[in-house]
C-alpha positions in Angstrom: 93.0 79.8 95.5 95.2 82.2 97.6 96.9 81.1 100.6 99.3 83.5 102.7 101.6 81.5 105.2 103.3 83.1 107.8 104.3 86.3 105.4 106.9 88.7 106.5 108.0 92.0 105.0 110.0 94.5 107.0 111.9 97.7 106.0 114.6 99.5 107.8 114.8 103.2 107.7 118.4 104.6 108.7 119.4 103.4 111.6 116.0 102.9 113.7 113.9 100.1 114.2 112.7 98.0 111.3 109.3 98.8 110.1 107.2 95.8 110.1 105.0 96.4 107.1 103.6 92.9 107.1 104.4 90.4 109.9 103.8 87.0 110.0 99.9 87.2 108.0 98.5 84.0 107.3 95.0 83.8 105.5 93.1 82.1 102.6 91.2 83.2 100.0 89.0 80.9 98.4 87.6 80.6 94.5 85.0 83.1 94.3 85.1 84.4 97.7 85.0 88.3 98.5 87.6 89.1 101.2 88.1 92.6 102.7 90.8 94.0 104.4 90.7 97.0 106.7 93.7 98.9 108.4 94.8 102.8 108.8 97.3 104.3 106.5 100.7 102.6 107.1 99.2 99.5 108.4 100.8 97.3 105.8 97.8 96.8 103.5 99.4 97.8 99.9 102.9 95.9 100.7 100.8 92.9 101.6 99.1 93.3 98.3 102.5 94.2 96.5 103.7 90.9 97.8 100.8 89.0 96.6 101.0 90.6 93.1 104.7 89.2 92.9 106.0 93.3 92.8 108.0 92.9 96.2 109.7 89.3 97.6 108.7 88.8 101.0 111.7 88.1 103.7 109.9 85.0 104.8 106.7 83.3 104.4 105.2 82.1 101.3 102.3 83.6 98.4 100.5 80.6 96.7 98.4 81.0 94.0 96.8 77.7 92.9 99.8 76.2 94.8 102.2 78.2 92.7 104.9 79.9 94.9 104.6 83.2 93.7 108.2 84.1 94.7 109.9 81.4 93.2 108.5 82.5 90.0 111.3 83.9 87.2 110.6 87.7 86.2 109.2 86.5 83.0 107.1 84.0 84.7 105.9 86.6 87.5 105.1 89.2 84.4 103.0 86.4 82.9 101.1 85.9 86.2 100.4 89.6 86.4 99.3 89.8 82.8 97.0 86.6 82.7 96.0 84.9 85.9 95.7 88.3 88.1 93.6 91.4 88.0 94.6 94.6 89.7 91.7 97.3 90.0 93.6 100.3 89.8 92.2 104.1 90.5 90.5 106.0 87.7 93.5 108.5 87.5 95.3 105.3 85.9 92.8 105.4 82.9 94.7 106.7 79.6 93.4 110.3 79.1 91.5 110.4 75.7 91.1 107.1 75.4 87.6 105.5 74.7 86.1 103.2 77.4 86.6 100.2 75.1 90.3 101.1 74.4 90.9 101.5 78.0 88.9 98.5 79.1 91.1 96.1 76.5 94.5 97.1 77.4 95.7 93.7 79.3 94.0 91.9 76.2 96.2 94.0 73.8 99.2 93.2 76.2 98.5 89.6 76.1 98.8 89.4 72.4 95.2 88.4 71.6 94.0 88.6 68.2 92.1 91.9 67.5 89.1 89.7 66.4 88.8 88.4 69.8 89.0 91.4 71.6 85.5 93.1 70.9 83.9 89.4 71.7 85.5 89.3 74.8 85.1 92.6 76.4 81.9 94.0 75.0 79.8 91.7 77.0 81.8 92.4 80.0 81.1 96.1 79.6 77.7 95.8 79.0 77.6 93.3 82.2 79.0 96.4 84.0 76.3 99.0 82.7 78.2 100.5 80.0 77.1 99.4 76.8 76.0 102.9 76.0 79.4 104.4 77.2 81.8 102.3 75.2 83.0 104.8 72.9 82.8 107.6 75.3 86.7 108.9 76.3 87.9 108.9 79.8 87.0 112.4 80.5 83.2 112.1 79.5 83.0 109.6 81.8 82.0 109.8 85.7 84.0 108.5 88.2 82.0 105.5 88.8 81.6 104.7 85.2 85.4 105.3 85.3 86.0 102.7 88.1 83.7 99.9 86.2 85.8 100.5 83.3 89.0 99.6 85.4 86.9 96.7 86.8 86.4 95.6 83.0 90.1 95.7 82.3 91.2 93.6 85.4 88.6 90.8 84.5 89.3 91.1 80.9 91.6 87.7 80.8 89.5 85.9 83.1 91.8 86.0 85.8 91.7 83.4 89.3 92.5 86.3 91.4 91.4 90.2 91.9 93.4 92.3 94.2 92.0 96.1 94.7 93.5 98.7 96.6 90.7 101.2 97.8 88.6 101.0 94.7 85.9 103.0 96.2 88.1 106.2 97.7 86.9 108.4 94.9 83.2 107.7 95.0 80.0 108.6 97.1 78.1 106.3 99.0 75.4 104.9 96.3 78.5 104.7 93.8 80.5 102.8 96.5 77.4 100.4 96.9 77.1 99.7 93.5 80.6 99.2 92.5 80.9 96.8 95.7 78.0 95.0 94.7 78.9 94.6 91.1 82.4 92.9 92.3 80.2 90.7 94.6 78.4 89.5 91.6 81.0 88.9 89.2 83.4 87.2 91.7 80.4 84.6 92.2 79.7 84.2 88.9 83.2 83.8 87.8 85.0 82.0 90.2 87.3 84.8 91.0 88.7 84.9 94.4 89.1 88.8 95.6 91.2 90.6 98.1 90.0 94.1 98.8 92.4 96.6 101.0 89.8 99.3 102.0 89.0 102.2 104.8 85.5 102.1 103.4 83.3 100.0 106.5 80.5 99.6 103.9 82.7 96.7 102.2 82.0 94.5 105.0 78.2 94.4 104.1 79.5 92.6 101.1 82.4 90.2 102.1 82.7 86.7 103.0 85.6 87.4 105.2 86.7 90.7 107.1 90.4 91.1 108.6 92.0 94.0 110.2 95.3 94.8 109.5 97.2 96.9 112.2 101.2 97.5 112.3 101.7 94.5 110.0 99.5 91.9 111.9 96.1 90.3 111.3 93.7 90.6 113.7 89.9 90.1 114.6 87.6 92.3 112.9 85.5 94.6 115.2 82.3 95.0 113.3 81.3 98.2 115.6 83.9 100.0 113.7 82.0 99.7 110.4 79.4 102.4 109.1 76.8 100.2 108.5 73.9 101.1 105.7 70.5 102.1 107.1 68.5 98.5 108.1 71.3 96.3 107.4 72.6 93.8 109.7 76.3 93.1 108.9 75.2 90.8 106.4 75.9 90.6 102.3 73.1 92.0 100.3 
């Protein structure tokens, strides 16, 4: 599904040495697989996700999604890719203030010019599956942070994308809500055959993942499980 091959992205600030944001990264994420990428701030996680999303062009290397080279796409093709084939799980503050949960969740469907008669039957079962059946008509300000995050998951999944990207999706959640959201993502990816690449600081994510990587100074390296904060009683395995 997703294949990164010797991906490179460097930045030059002033006359100093280049910042090696992504430095020869190779990885694969298969259909239905949940892959977590750890790394401190400045390690290159966000840059790597932006390269996969086609929001930046690599200096070298390739990003292949279903065999297609993202950097070779025209601007129009890249826009269509992000709208229809890619799901990006944003942060709760990205929801439209005052809009109802179902309206926020349906945003990608509206942008993809779906007929109005198709939107409800597409988004309502997804919101129900995410535990929001009774909250669909509630406005953003009436939703908890966990509920807002689930609305964003529904939005990202609404076009049935092949690939999901998530940058710190549990950053604003407590431990209980974090496990809830990660568990939902795990189950939805398996059910839909959707590949998920999740960048996080949260060591709980490792418990749910098929693969775990660390990104340090732009380089992918072996994950050190001793760094993870495991849930009591867990053995570093998926629940």
